[in-house]
N, C-alpha and C positions, 0 to 999 in steps of 0.2 A: 425700299432696296436700291432702285436706281438712282436714288437722291444721295444715298451714301457712297455708293460708287463714283458718281460725279464728282463730290466733295473730295474723295480721296484721289482722284485724277488731278483735280485742281491744286491739290496740297502738293502732290510730287511734281508736277509740272512747275510751280513755284520753288520747290527745294531743288530743281534741277537747274533752274535760272540763277538761284544764290550759288551753287556749286559752280556754275561755271564763271558766273560774275568774280567769285572771290580767287577761283584758282586760273583764272585768265582766260581770253578766249572771245567772250561774247562782246560785242560792240552795238550800241543803240537799243536794248531792251530796258525799259523805263519798269521799275517796281518799287511803288510808293515814292515816286519822285528821285529816286537813284537810279542813273544809268548802270547796268550791271556792270559795265568796265572799270567802273569807279569804286566798286565794292572792295576792290583788291587794296585799295589804300588803307584800308580798316582791317584787315584781315591780322595784322601781327597784335592789334588791341584788343581784338576780342577771343583769340583762340590761346589756350595754354593754360596753365594755373596762375603765372604771374605774369602777365601781360606789359609790355611797356605802356606808356602814357599815350594816347593818340596824338599823332603828328597833326599840325595845322591844316595840313591838306585833309585829312582823315576829317576833322573837325567842320570844315567846309562842305564837305559830302554830307554828313550827317545834320549839318545847318539846314540843307536845302530838303532834306527827306521828310516825307510826313510819318512822323514816330508814331500816330495813332494806327496809320496803315500797317506800320512794321511790326506792331504790337501784335496784330491778330496772327501773325506767322512764328510767334516768340517759340511755339512747340514743335516747330521744325529744325531748330538752332543746333541741337546735338546731333540730328541726322547729317547735317552738312559740316561738322566739324568744329561748331562754333560753341564757347562755352556761354550759355545762357547769364549768367551772372556778370560776366565780361560786357557782354552786348548790352545788358539793362543798366550797367554802370558807364555804359559810353557816353550818352546824352549829359549827365551831370559832369563827368570830366571836361567836354566841351563846352560848358557853360549854358546848356540847355535842359529844361524842365521835361522829365518823362510824363505823359499822358497819363491821368488819373486812371488806375485800376490796370493799369499794365505791369 
């Protein structure tokens, strides 16, 4: 029971970091090698039904990210307004390979 509550708390904390990073405000918080304030550079490319192609600045952010680490949090994406299909397509659009099993 305590393990489940602890895991849920960690997931909610990470969701909060994603929300703050994507919608502006947080500086200097690292999540999977991405500074939370830089996540906003990719917001347009991962939200909505027909997002625009990622910008070079967004791809630079994704290129520095630990994609295996980010894959662990893909279940949180809808809760912070991110379309999972768009997010999982982003590395490919930036010329990167998505880790196996992601």
